N, C-alpha and C positions, 0 to 999 in steps of 0.2 A: 587983488586981495588972495593973502596963501590958503590953498585951501587946511583945515585943522586935521591932525592925523585921530583917526579911531583910536578911541582907546579900550582897550581889553577889560572883562571883569578883571582880571586879575591885578592889571597894575590900577584900576577904579578901587581896590580894594587895598591895597597896597598903600596909595593915595589916600584915602580916607582913612586910616589909620596911623597918615604920618610917619611913615615907616622909609627912611631911605635907602634909595635904589637909584643904579643907573640903569638908562633904558640902552640896548643894544639893538639894532637892527641890519639887517644882511639879506643879500639875496638867497631867495630859497628856489631850487628847483626839484621837479619830481622824481631826478635820481638820487634823491634824500641827500642831507646833507649829515654824513656823522659827527659825531662828539668832539673829535682829531680834525675836523673840517675847519668847525666854526669856532676852536680853541684858536686855530690858524689866521683864521679871517679877524677873531677878537683881538687876537696879539696874549691870549690868558694860557697858563698850562694846563691843559688838559685833565689834570685831577682836579680841577676846580670848576669843569666844564658838568653839569649835574641832568642825568635826564628823569621823568616821571615815570614810572610803571604802574599800570593797576591790575591788580590780583584779584584771587576771590577764596577766600579760607570756609572750611569747611563748616565750624563754628560761626564767625563773625560776617562773614558775607565780604562785599567787597570793602579792597585796603587801599594803601598808595606807599609806593616803594619810590623816595629818590635817592639816586648812589649815582657816582662817578661814573661818567659815560663810557667810559673804555673799560667800566669791568660787567660781571653779570650777576642778575639776581640769584641767591641763593635762596632757593624754595623749602628747603627746612630750615635754615636759622630763619625766616618770616615766618617762616609757622609756628617756631619755636617763640619769638619775641612774642608774635600777636597772638597766642593762644589758638592754635590750630593745628592739628592733628595732622593737615595735610593743606596743600596752597596752590593754585593753578594760578596761569596767567588768564585775566579776563582776555574772552575775543576780542580781537579789534574791530570785528562790526558790529558789538555792541556797547564800545568806549564812546561815543557820542553820545548817546542816547544816556549812558549812565552820569557820564561826567559835564558835558558839556563842549566839550576839543573832542579834537580828531588828531588823528595819530601823527606825530611831527610837530605837533603844536600843544603838548596836553600841560597845564601846568598845577602845582601843587594848590596854587592859588586861586579860587574861585570858582572851584565845581559847584555845579547844580547841588550838591550835601555835601556838608563836610564829612571826610571818611576818615577812619582811622590813619596817618599817617606816621611811618616810619622815614625815618631820614639816616643814611647812613654813616657813624660817629666818623669818618673820618673830615667830612664836613666843618667840624670841630677846628679840625686843624689851621684854616683858614680864614683872616675876616671878612672873605667874602666870598660867594660861590654864586654862579651864574646859571637858570633854571629859565624853563620856559616861560613867557610872560604871556603864554595865550592864543601864541596864531605862529603859523610856521614860520620861520624868520625874524620873528623876536624874541629876546631871552632878557631877562633882568637880572643885574646884579645886586645882591645884597646881603647881607649880616647871617649866618647861618643861624644864631641865636633867634636874630628878627622872624627870619621865618619859619622856625617852629615853635614859638608862640604864636604865630598868626596862623597854623593849624595844627596848634596843638599837639604837635611831632613828639614821639619816644626816639632818640637818639640813640641809636645799637647798631653792632656789626652783621649786616644785612647781604653783602657781597661776596662773589667765591674769591679765596684766597688765589 
């Protein structure tokens, strides 16, 4: 009998909400797999691989940024859209305690607490985008609007030009 694959919180939530998605699994090594490498493995455009970053605003506290993996978060832009004067990246040591996820496997879906989430508006240029499914080496591809609805996200320009 084949062993049943363990589902992540992110996958469970997407399935509970009956959101269409495609699961993509790939080998992950400690050297860390970049968004470019993931795109090559999955045979998709790098611009459709989105990373999940967690930052802290001086007024709002923790917030989530979902953006193309080949770009960098613009802290001034995310501060402005989130109603903060200043935003700093969350220290990696605090990530698991706050979200329930570890670096390299942080999904915008299924965090311990629903945090204010901002998705880069470039996601809307695609029918589907790929984000972490809550474990290193596991991605899920879904509609950006479905993802936005699920995490109650705001779409705006949040990456550097």
